[in-house]
Backbone bond lengths (Angstrom), bond angles and torsions (degrees), N, CA, C in turn:
res aa  C-N    CA-C-N  psi(-1)  N-CA   C-N-CA  omega(-1)  CA-C   N-CA-C  phi
1 M - - - 1.459 - - 1.522 111.11 -
2 R 1.330 117.89 -30.46 1.451 120.89 -175.23 1.513 112.05 -80.25
3 A 1.335 114.62 118.62 1.455 120.00 172.68 1.521 107.82 -95.46
4 A 1.315 116.79 168.57 1.459 120.05 -176.72 1.517 111.89 -59.24
5 A 1.334 116.23 -42.53 1.468 119.44 -178.79 1.513 110.82 -64.15
6 G 1.345 117.20 -40.13 1.455 120.64 -177.96 1.509 111.50 -69.88
7 A 1.344 117.38 -38.22 1.454 120.55 -179.67 1.520 109.92 -64.41
8 A 1.335 116.22 -40.07 1.453 119.46 178.53 1.516 110.49 -66.62
9 A 1.333 115.65 -37.32 1.462 119.59 -177.83 1.510 111.48 -67.96
10 A 1.342 117.42 -32.01 1.450 120.59 -176.62 1.517 112.29 -79.94
11 A 1.329 117.56 -16.26 1.452 121.14 -175.42 1.517 110.88 -63.26
12 G 1.328 116.30 135.43 1.449 121.30 173.26 1.504 115.01 83.46
13 V 1.316 119.03 -1.96 1.457 120.78 179.51 1.515 109.23 -88.08
14 F 1.309 116.95 131.88 1.453 119.56 176.74 1.509 109.63 -138.73
15 L 1.317 115.26 160.12 1.458 121.38 -176.59 1.514 109.83 -103.04
16 A 1.310 115.50 129.25 1.449 120.69 174.66 1.515 108.70 -103.72
17 A 1.303 117.14 129.75 1.460 120.64 -179.43 1.519 109.50 -73.57
18 G 1.333 115.77 151.48 1.445 121.05 175.99 1.509 112.32 73.96
19 C 1.351 115.73 -151.33 1.457 119.84 -173.19 1.524 112.73 -125.27
20 S 1.309 118.01 17.15 1.453 120.74 -178.96 1.507 111.11 -87.87
21 S 1.328 117.38 141.66 1.454 121.08 177.05 1.515 111.51 -91.34
22 G 1.333 116.94 8.20 1.450 120.25 170.47 1.514 114.50 101.79
23 G 1.326 117.70 -17.64 1.447 119.30 175.87 1.517 114.24 73.26
24 A 1.328 118.80 16.74 1.455 121.34 -176.32 1.527 111.79 -83.47
25 G 1.312 118.10 -5.23 1.449 121.17 179.13 1.505 112.69 93.52
26 K 1.336 115.30 154.11 1.451 119.81 -178.82 1.516 110.59 -70.69
27 G 1.340 114.62 156.53 1.449 119.85 -179.45 1.501 111.38 -144.75
28 E 1.319 114.48 -169.42 1.454 120.73 -179.51 1.516 108.03 -138.11
29 A 1.328 115.98 129.93 1.455 121.27 178.90 1.525 109.58 -91.93
30 A 1.321 116.46 178.87 1.454 121.34 179.83 1.528 110.98 -55.23
31 G 1.317 115.97 142.54 1.452 120.53 -179.63 1.511 113.62 79.52
32 G 1.344 116.72 9.46 1.456 120.38 178.71 1.511 114.81 77.79
33 V 1.347 117.41 16.51 1.462 121.09 179.60 1.528 109.08 -75.81
34 P 1.334 118.36 120.93 1.463 120.25 -179.84 1.523 111.52 -71.19
35 V 1.337 116.78 141.75 1.465 122.64 176.15 1.518 108.89 -131.79
36 V 1.325 116.11 152.15 1.472 119.68 -175.08 1.522 112.13 -75.56
37 E 1.321 117.90 -18.75 1.455 121.18 177.16 1.519 109.14 -138.78
38 K 1.295 116.11 129.56 1.461 121.73 -177.55 1.526 111.49 -56.09
39 G 1.326 116.06 129.55 1.457 121.37 176.78 1.517 114.53 80.44
40 K 1.347 117.53 1.41 1.468 121.26 -177.90 1.528 110.74 -127.01
41 L 1.310 114.64 151.81 1.469 121.61 166.37 1.517 104.74 -113.88
42 T 1.311 116.65 104.87 1.465 121.67 -170.93 1.524 110.82 -88.40
43 T 1.330 114.66 119.26 1.460 122.12 -176.19 1.515 110.77 -110.25
44 C 1.321 116.91 125.16 1.458 121.04 170.85 1.528 108.33 -87.37
45 T 1.335 115.97 134.81 1.453 120.81 175.52 1.523 107.97 -144.24
46 H 1.318 115.81 -177.67 1.468 120.22 176.54 1.523 107.54 -134.56
47 L 1.312 115.81 112.21 1.464 122.00 -176.03 1.528 111.00 -97.12
48 P 1.342 116.16 151.09 1.462 126.43 -10.40 1.529 110.09 -92.34
49 Y 1.312 116.18 153.70 1.455 121.35 174.05 1.527 108.97 -148.39
50 P 1.340 115.19 64.93 1.461 118.02 -179.85 1.523 110.51 -65.96
51 P 1.323 118.90 145.80 1.470 127.60 5.67 1.524 113.33 -93.28
52 F 1.330 118.22 16.39 1.464 119.89 -175.05 1.528 112.77 -85.51
53 Q 1.325 116.80 -41.54 1.455 120.33 174.13 1.525 108.88 -158.93
54 F 1.315 115.29 128.67 1.459 121.15 179.81 1.527 108.51 -166.07
55 E 1.335 116.37 165.39 1.457 120.58 179.97 1.518 110.66 -90.19
56 Q 1.328 115.61 135.20 1.462 121.88 179.04 1.525 107.53 -145.59
57 D 1.320 115.64 121.08 1.464 121.06 -179.97 1.525 112.34 53.81
58 G 1.333 115.72 39.82 1.455 120.44 175.87 1.514 115.56 82.38
59 K 1.341 117.87 1.92 1.464 121.72 178.73 1.518 110.00 -121.21
60 V 1.309 115.53 152.27 1.459 120.23 172.36 1.526 107.15 -88.53
61 V 1.315 115.82 120.91 1.467 121.66 -176.29 1.517 109.42 -131.94
62 G 1.326 116.34 176.72 1.446 121.05 175.75 1.517 112.37 134.84
63 F 1.306 115.92 178.21 1.459 123.03 -175.17 1.531 111.68 -61.86
64 D 1.336 116.65 -50.83 1.463 120.05 179.20 1.523 111.41 -62.03
65 V 1.320 115.67 -42.20 1.461 120.90 -178.42 1.530 110.45 -59.78
66 A 1.331 115.33 -45.17 1.464 120.37 -178.64 1.526 111.81 -63.26
67 L 1.334 117.12 -39.87 1.462 119.65 -179.78 1.529 111.65 -68.96
68 I 1.322 116.94 -41.61 1.467 119.32 179.29 1.519 110.89 -69.84
69 D 1.325 118.27 -27.59 1.460 120.06 173.47 1.531 111.24 -60.80
70 L 1.334 116.71 -32.49 1.463 119.75 177.02 1.528 110.33 -65.32
71 V 1.332 115.71 -39.75 1.466 120.49 177.10 1.525 109.83 -63.07
72 A 1.336 116.37 -47.40 1.463 121.21 -179.12 1.528 111.41 -60.10
73 K 1.324 115.91 -41.20 1.468 120.17 179.39 1.524 110.80 -61.58
74 N 1.332 116.85 -44.22 1.463 120.59 178.36 1.525 111.89 -62.94
75 L 1.325 115.93 -33.13 1.468 120.76 -178.58 1.520 112.66 -87.55
76 K 1.353 115.62 -0.88 1.470 122.36 178.92 1.531 112.11 60.24
77 V 1.337 115.23 41.16 1.463 122.03 175.28 1.524 108.23 -133.27
78 E 1.312 115.94 177.95 1.468 122.63 -179.22 1.526 109.06 -112.27
79 Q 1.329 116.53 136.60 1.462 118.98 178.69 1.529 110.77 -74.03
80 K 1.309 114.99 134.78 1.469 123.10 175.40 1.523 106.92 -123.11
81 I 1.334 117.31 133.08 1.459 121.09 -173.85 1.524 111.77 -113.91
82 L 1.319 115.98 132.16 1.458 122.60 174.65 1.528 108.78 -112.04
83 D 1.318 116.18 130.78 1.463 121.57 177.03 1.524 108.39 -88.68
84 T 1.327 116.92 116.85 1.459 122.16 -172.87 1.527 110.80 -135.52
85 P 1.341 118.51 159.58 1.468 120.82 179.39 1.518 112.28 -61.79
86 F 1.327 116.48 139.63 1.466 120.54 -175.00 1.522 112.36 -65.69
87 E 1.325 117.85 -33.22 1.467 119.15 -175.31 1.531 112.06 -60.50
88 N 1.342 117.11 -23.93 1.462 120.39 -179.79 1.526 112.58 -70.38
89 F 1.334 116.88 -19.74 1.458 119.18 -179.60 1.524 111.03 -71.14
90 K 1.303 117.37 -27.67 1.457 120.74 179.51 1.520 111.42 -70.48
91 T 1.329 116.12 -31.60 1.463 120.74 -177.12 1.522 112.89 -96.63
92 G 1.333 117.03 -16.65 1.463 120.45 -175.91 1.517 112.75 74.22
93 A 1.343 116.83 20.63 1.468 121.00 -173.70 1.520 113.41 -55.71
94 F 1.336 117.51 -47.28 1.464 119.98 -176.09 1.530 111.95 -74.53
95 L 1.314 116.48 -22.78 1.465 119.58 175.12 1.530 109.29 -75.34
96 N 1.315 115.94 -44.83 1.467 120.46 -178.45 1.519 112.59 -67.04
97 S 1.322 117.37 -30.44 1.461 120.90 -179.31 1.523 112.24 -82.02
98 G 1.339 116.92 -6.95 1.457 119.41 179.09 1.504 114.38 80.45
99 E 1.327 117.82 17.96 1.465 120.22 178.64 1.523 111.84 -87.19
100 C 1.350 117.10 -24.45 1.452 121.17 -179.67 1.526 109.88 -136.71
101 D 1.329 115.21 152.97 1.459 120.73 175.15 1.518 111.45 -84.81
102 L 1.333 116.21 -35.10 1.455 120.74 -177.72 1.514 109.81 -152.13
103 A 1.315 116.21 167.02 1.458 122.12 174.56 1.524 108.42 -119.82
104 A 1.327 115.62 132.85 1.465 122.32 177.99 1.518 106.91 -135.14
105 A 1.327 115.90 105.92 1.463 118.13 -172.02 1.522 112.07 -152.08
106 G 1.332 117.42 38.24 1.459 118.71 -177.17 1.516 110.19 53.57
107 M 1.339 116.54 47.90 1.463 121.18 -170.43 1.522 111.87 -100.72
108 T 1.317 115.53 127.13 1.455 121.57 178.87 1.522 111.35 -73.28
109 I 1.319 115.42 136.64 1.464 121.41 175.45 1.530 108.17 -75.95
110 T 1.318 116.78 121.56 1.467 121.07 176.89 1.526 109.69 -133.48
111 D 1.319 116.25 156.82 1.468 120.66 178.62 1.523 110.26 -61.97
112 E 1.318 116.87 -37.57 1.464 120.32 -179.53 1.529 110.62 -63.26
113 R 1.315 117.31 -44.05 1.471 120.79 -179.83 1.527 111.62 -69.99
114 K 1.319 116.85 -29.71 1.468 120.84 179.05 1.531 111.83 -63.95
115 K 1.321 117.12 -19.02 1.464 120.10 177.85 1.529 110.94 -68.48
116 N 1.331 115.99 -24.55 1.463 120.24 -173.61 1.523 114.74 -110.99
117 V 1.333 117.32 -23.12 1.469 121.19 -177.71 1.527 109.79 -139.41
118 D 1.333 116.50 164.16 1.455 121.55 171.47 1.522 108.42 -103.29
119 F 1.330 116.21 135.14 1.456 121.29 -178.40 1.524 111.87 -101.76
120 S 1.322 114.07 150.41 1.457 121.07 169.74 1.521 108.77 -71.20
121 I 1.335 116.07 176.47 1.458 119.39 169.09 1.525 107.47 -62.40
122 P 1.324 119.01 153.97 1.468 120.28 179.40 1.533 111.05 -60.70
123 Y 1.330 115.41 139.89 1.463 119.09 178.68 1.530 112.75 -118.62
124 F 1.350 116.62 -4.71 1.462 118.63 -178.38 1.517 109.89 -156.65
125 D 1.344 116.54 130.31 1.464 122.02 174.31 1.525 108.38 -90.44
126 A 1.317 116.48 121.60 1.464 120.68 -171.71 1.519 112.51 -116.95
127 T 1.321 115.25 150.25 1.457 122.31 170.59 1.522 108.02 -130.84
128 Q 1.312 115.86 159.53 1.453 122.02 175.07 1.534 109.22 -95.68
129 A 1.308 116.69 161.23 1.460 120.44 177.71 1.525 109.48 -142.52
130 L 1.316 114.81 153.77 1.457 121.57 174.77 1.521 107.81 -100.60
131 L 1.317 116.37 127.54 1.462 121.88 175.07 1.519 107.33 -121.71
132 A 1.338 116.07 132.01 1.465 120.13 -176.66 1.522 110.48 -134.83
133 T 1.323 115.50 161.02 1.454 119.23 173.03 1.520 108.27 -69.54
134 K 1.316 116.27 142.59 1.464 119.64 -178.59 1.523 111.67 -62.48
135 K 1.330 115.75 -34.74 1.469 119.02 -177.67 1.524 112.86 -68.62
136 S 1.355 116.52 -19.50 1.472 119.85 -179.57 1.523 112.13 -75.39
137 G 1.333 116.98 -25.75 1.455 120.49 -177.56 1.516 113.99 72.72
138 I 1.327 116.60 13.35 1.460 121.40 -177.29 1.525 111.03 -83.66
139 T 1.329 116.41 131.94 1.461 120.89 175.96 1.528 112.15 -126.90
140 S 1.326 117.22 -6.17 1.466 120.27 -177.36 1.527 110.16 -152.61
141 L 1.315 115.71 166.06 1.463 119.93 175.26 1.521 110.72 -65.06
142 A 1.328 116.44 -30.07 1.466 119.89 176.40 1.517 110.46 -62.65
143 D 1.332 116.86 -36.95 1.469 121.23 176.49 1.519 111.21 -64.52
144 V 1.337 115.45 -41.94 1.469 119.86 179.47 1.522 109.99 -57.04
145 K 1.325 115.34 -44.28 1.467 120.66 -178.65 1.530 111.26 -70.58
146 A 1.333 116.50 -44.73 1.467 120.79 -176.51 1.529 111.72 -66.34
147 K 1.326 115.83 -36.55 1.465 120.56 -178.17 1.532 112.60 -89.86
148 N 1.343 115.44 -1.67 1.462 121.48 -179.51 1.530 111.14 55.57
149 K 1.324 115.55 49.59 1.465 121.90 -178.94 1.527 110.67 -98.48
150 K 1.322 115.67 164.75 1.463 121.05 -179.19 1.524 110.69 -89.56
151 L 1.336 114.94 133.16 1.461 122.01 -179.98 1.519 109.51 -110.93
152 G 1.336 116.63 142.39 1.459 121.62 179.13 1.518 111.54 -124.78
153 A 1.337 115.89 162.98 1.463 122.44 176.86 1.516 108.12 -161.36
154 Q 1.334 116.10 163.88 1.457 119.17 175.27 1.515 109.44 -80.13
155 A 1.322 115.69 135.10 1.467 121.08 -176.99 1.519 112.01 -61.12
156 E 1.319 115.69 143.38 1.461 124.50 174.33 1.524 113.44 66.95
157 T 1.320 117.75 20.24 1.460 120.93 179.37 1.523 110.66 -107.84
158 T 1.333 115.79 167.25 1.455 119.69 177.08 1.524 111.48 -69.20
159 G 1.334 117.06 -24.29 1.459 120.30 174.65 1.525 110.75 -62.92
160 E 1.326 115.99 -44.18 1.463 120.68 177.13 1.529 110.20 -64.17
161 S 1.337 115.91 -43.32 1.470 119.86 179.92 1.524 111.44 -61.92
162 Y 1.329 116.45 -41.02 1.462 120.57 -179.82 1.529 110.28 -63.73
163 A 1.336 115.83 -45.39 1.466 119.69 -179.69 1.532 110.93 -59.95
164 K 1.321 116.37 -42.24 1.468 120.25 178.82 1.530 111.03 -64.68
165 A 1.337 115.41 -38.34 1.464 119.77 179.82 1.523 112.25 -65.81
166 Q 1.336 115.42 -23.19 1.467 120.14 178.37 1.527 111.94 -90.26
167 G 1.323 116.43 7.65 1.460 120.89 176.32 1.505 115.63 92.85
168 F 1.329 117.84 9.18 1.460 120.90 178.96 1.522 110.68 -93.31
169 N 1.310 115.58 160.45 1.463 122.62 172.31 1.526 106.72 -120.29
170 P 1.346 117.00 77.27 1.467 119.85 -171.51 1.526 113.37 -68.38
171 V 1.321 115.33 148.06 1.457 120.86 171.56 1.520 106.80 -69.68
172 A 1.331 117.03 126.60 1.462 121.00 -176.25 1.523 110.71 -96.02
173 F 1.326 115.48 130.54 1.465 121.72 178.68 1.523 108.98 -115.15
174 E 1.327 116.05 147.51 1.465 121.96 -174.05 1.527 113.33 -67.53
175 S 1.326 117.38 -37.25 1.458 120.91 -174.61 1.521 110.27 -138.20
176 S 1.336 116.21 169.60 1.462 119.56 178.02 1.522 110.66 -66.03
177 D 1.332 117.41 -35.11 1.468 120.53 175.95 1.519 110.70 -60.99
178 A 1.330 116.14 -40.75 1.465 120.54 179.55 1.527 110.86 -67.74
179 V 1.343 116.76 -33.88 1.471 120.79 176.23 1.522 109.88 -60.99
180 L 1.326 115.78 -48.96 1.463 120.55 -179.33 1.528 111.16 -63.83
181 N 1.320 116.39 -40.59 1.463 119.89 179.27 1.524 111.02 -65.87
182 G 1.335 116.60 -36.13 1.464 120.49 177.99 1.514 111.66 -63.99
183 L 1.319 115.31 -36.94 1.465 120.63 177.58 1.532 110.04 -69.96
184 R 1.328 115.23 -41.81 1.466 120.93 -176.60 1.530 111.81 -68.18
185 T 1.325 117.20 -34.87 1.467 121.21 -175.78 1.522 113.18 -93.12
186 G 1.333 117.18 1.62 1.452 119.50 176.54 1.508 115.40 84.44
187 Q 1.334 117.70 9.86 1.462 119.26 176.23 1.529 110.20 -66.26
188 V 1.333 115.89 -30.64 1.466 122.12 175.07 1.528 108.33 -137.85
189 D 1.311 115.80 161.78 1.467 120.99 -179.60 1.519 112.84 -99.75
190 A 1.343 115.85 -21.66 1.460 121.52 -179.20 1.522 108.28 -154.51
191 V 1.332 115.82 158.51 1.460 120.41 179.07 1.521 109.87 -137.64
192 V 1.329 115.42 153.73 1.462 122.44 172.09 1.519 107.00 -112.49
193 I 1.340 116.11 122.82 1.463 120.41 -178.32 1.523 108.01 -157.29
194 D 1.319 117.08 168.32 1.464 120.90 -176.92 1.529 111.49 -57.38
195 Y 1.326 115.39 136.55 1.461 121.31 -177.16 1.530 113.63 -57.62
196 P 1.351 120.45 -42.76 1.466 118.70 178.72 1.526 113.39 -60.59
197 V 1.331 116.53 -31.49 1.467 120.06 177.34 1.524 109.58 -66.20
198 V 1.335 115.94 -43.93 1.467 120.19 177.19 1.527 110.82 -61.67
199 Q 1.319 116.80 -41.64 1.456 120.91 176.99 1.520 111.06 -55.02
200 G 1.325 115.01 -45.28 1.459 119.72 -179.99 1.514 112.04 -63.80
201 W 1.321 116.96 -42.21 1.475 120.34 179.14 1.520 111.57 -61.32
202 L 1.329 116.17 -42.51 1.460 120.12 -174.38 1.527 113.58 -74.84
203 K 1.321 117.15 -7.37 1.467 119.71 173.01 1.527 111.02 -71.17
204 D 1.330 116.16 -20.69 1.461 121.65 175.75 1.534 108.06 -81.63
205 Q 1.319 116.69 124.89 1.470 121.15 -174.89 1.520 112.06 -60.70
206 K 1.321 116.92 -35.60 1.464 120.20 179.46 1.532 110.00 -63.09
207 N 1.326 115.97 -46.27 1.462 119.84 178.48 1.528 111.34 -63.61
208 A 1.330 115.91 -42.25 1.466 120.38 -179.86 1.523 111.69 -62.68
209 G 1.334 116.52 -27.62 1.455 120.65 178.94 1.516 113.22 -78.82
210 E 1.338 115.89 -26.30 1.462 120.97 -175.31 1.534 113.63 -97.26
211 F 1.335 115.64 -30.69 1.461 119.49 -170.25 1.522 111.84 -120.63
212 A 1.333 115.00 154.89 1.466 121.15 179.59 1.523 109.86 -126.67
213 L 1.319 116.00 136.54 1.458 121.95 177.40 1.523 109.28 -75.67
214 G 1.321 115.38 126.80 1.455 120.07 178.87 1.509 110.86 -101.34
215 Q 1.312 116.27 -143.36 1.452 120.75 -173.97 1.518 112.55 -66.30
216 S 1.321 115.23 147.37 1.458 122.06 171.56 1.521 107.43 -90.38
217 I 1.319 116.08 136.62 1.459 120.96 -175.20 1.523 108.96 -118.09
218 D 1.317 116.99 103.68 1.457 121.35 -178.60 1.524 109.30 -86.55
219 T 1.311 115.44 105.74 1.462 120.69 -178.62 1.523 112.21 -101.97
220 G 1.346 116.47 3.56 1.462 120.11 179.59 1.521 113.12 71.17
221 E 1.321 116.96 21.74 1.463 120.80 -177.00 1.526 112.35 -76.62
222 Q 1.336 114.74 147.09 1.455 122.18 171.17 1.517 108.54 -133.56
223 Y 1.324 115.53 140.10 1.462 120.83 179.16 1.526 110.21 -88.27
224 G 1.332 115.00 148.39 1.458 121.17 173.68 1.511 110.05 -142.45
225 F 1.314 116.63 156.00 1.463 122.19 171.06 1.526 106.87 -89.36
226 S 1.318 116.94 142.96 1.461 119.25 -177.10 1.521 111.89 -114.17
227 V 1.339 114.44 148.99 1.460 122.35 175.73 1.530 108.09 -131.28
228 K 1.312 115.33 168.47 1.459 120.16 177.24 1.515 109.77 -61.40
229 K 1.316 116.59 141.48 1.461 120.82 -179.96 1.533 109.83 -54.44
230 G 1.329 115.42 130.52 1.456 120.18 179.19 1.520 114.84 91.04
231 N 1.334 117.58 -4.97 1.468 120.18 179.88 1.533 108.72 -84.37
232 T 1.320 115.42 70.64 1.458 120.89 -174.38 1.526 112.86 -69.06
233 A 1.323 117.45 -30.82 1.468 120.47 -177.94 1.520 111.17 -65.70
234 L 1.325 116.98 -46.62 1.459 119.92 -179.62 1.523 110.55 -70.97
235 R 1.316 117.25 -39.52 1.467 119.72 178.64 1.529 110.05 -60.57
236 A 1.323 117.40 -40.74 1.465 121.16 178.58 1.529 110.93 -64.71
237 A 1.327 116.79 -37.76 1.464 120.74 179.37 1.530 111.04 -66.79
238 I 1.328 116.22 -38.46 1.467 120.60 177.71 1.525 110.05 -67.43
239 D 1.326 116.43 -45.80 1.466 120.69 179.23 1.525 111.00 -58.77
240 K 1.327 117.16 -42.00 1.463 121.49 -179.49 1.527 110.92 -63.83
241 A 1.343 116.32 -42.89 1.461 119.94 -179.59 1.530 110.98 -62.77
242 I 1.324 116.94 -41.72 1.471 120.86 179.18 1.524 110.37 -65.56
243 T 1.330 116.33 -47.21 1.466 121.46 -178.57 1.525 111.18 -62.28
244 D 1.329 116.92 -45.40 1.462 120.89 -179.85 1.528 111.21 -64.36
245 A 1.338 116.27 -40.67 1.467 120.45 -178.58 1.524 111.07 -65.10
246 K 1.313 116.99 -36.09 1.463 120.04 177.60 1.527 111.20 -70.67
247 A 1.326 115.68 -32.84 1.463 120.17 -178.11 1.523 112.70 -75.80
248 D 1.337 117.51 -36.07 1.466 119.50 -174.01 1.532 114.40 -99.57
249 G 1.322 117.63 4.15 1.458 121.04 176.34 1.518 115.03 92.10
250 T 1.331 117.60 -6.71 1.467 120.08 -179.87 1.520 111.42 -65.17
251 Y 1.334 116.75 -40.25 1.467 120.81 179.22 1.524 110.09 -58.71
252 K 1.314 116.80 -44.27 1.463 121.88 -179.48 1.528 110.69 -60.22
253 K 1.324 117.14 -43.16 1.471 121.23 179.98 1.529 111.03 -63.57
254 I 1.328 115.05 -44.64 1.467 119.34 -179.73 1.531 110.57 -66.20
255 Y 1.325 116.50 -42.21 1.466 121.33 179.54 1.524 110.38 -60.19
256 E 1.311 116.84 -46.93 1.465 120.31 -177.63 1.520 111.99 -67.61
257 Q 1.313 117.33 -30.27 1.457 119.95 177.82 1.526 112.20 -69.20
258 W 1.332 115.81 -46.15 1.457 119.58 -171.26 1.526 114.19 -98.89
259 I 1.322 117.93 -27.64 1.466 121.34 -175.71 1.514 111.89 -108.31
260 G 1.316 117.22 -53.08 1.453 122.44 -174.86 1.513 109.76 140.04
261 P 1.333 118.57 -162.86 1.468 120.80 -179.77 1.527 111.46 -56.60
262 L 1.320 115.61 135.25 1.466 120.83 -178.89 1.527 110.26 -79.27
263 P 1.336 118.49 123.14 1.462 119.87 175.99 1.532 109.67 -58.64
264 Q 1.312 116.43 142.18 1.471 120.29 -174.36 1.517 112.29 -57.80
265 A 1.303 117.49 -37.35 1.460 121.08 -177.54 1.519 112.40 -67.61
266 A 1.347 116.78 -21.52 1.467 120.17 -176.28 1.511 112.53 -92.94
267 S 1.334 118.86 -6.52 1.459 121.13 -174.79 1.510 111.66 -80.16
């Protein structure tokens, strides 16, 4: 699975437990970009959320991780990752408190979130998907309603918001792992979650045997990395890394490693 670009991107990334930035004192990265810890670019995320960020062989890897590693390389620092609750990304709490420089968590850019944080340029076009147990016979949200089945989603996500907007009261799970476990244990019959996450689950033969991919839900979502409001220097550095990676083919390599074939419109 590891291509040369991905292996380089994963180098130097480590996971810090809890919410501390290490106490090493604030610093400055290349180009005068301020960082909360000298020599580090501290990223808040919420694990696991494959293929965007998850632990593999003792390292935190994934699509988001690889892209932020490009930013860290340009800034001549090392990426450090903190695992934090997802709900804090909506408020920018860990950015405002100075515990993290940025948040990277497969997060959709929304007007509501823009009130609390500044987003990078979009780096990923996302859709939602319905995944159901094969025995349920569900292929759409209409089936869920008609069959009076239980629907699940990850708490505080756009998938949960979409389900509620369609008149459902989905069972909320803390993490993507909990969503999958809820489906597997019969707590729910179907779930709404990001399509790339479903893709990753279905690569496992056991999951592919138990679950069926239902309708694709195009909500027009785009993911962005977030920084503290007013942190224009870091936002510019992130935007440059994304733009350069798309121009020189690095983005395509990373996308194909962690997601799959790159849609032509996204290249």
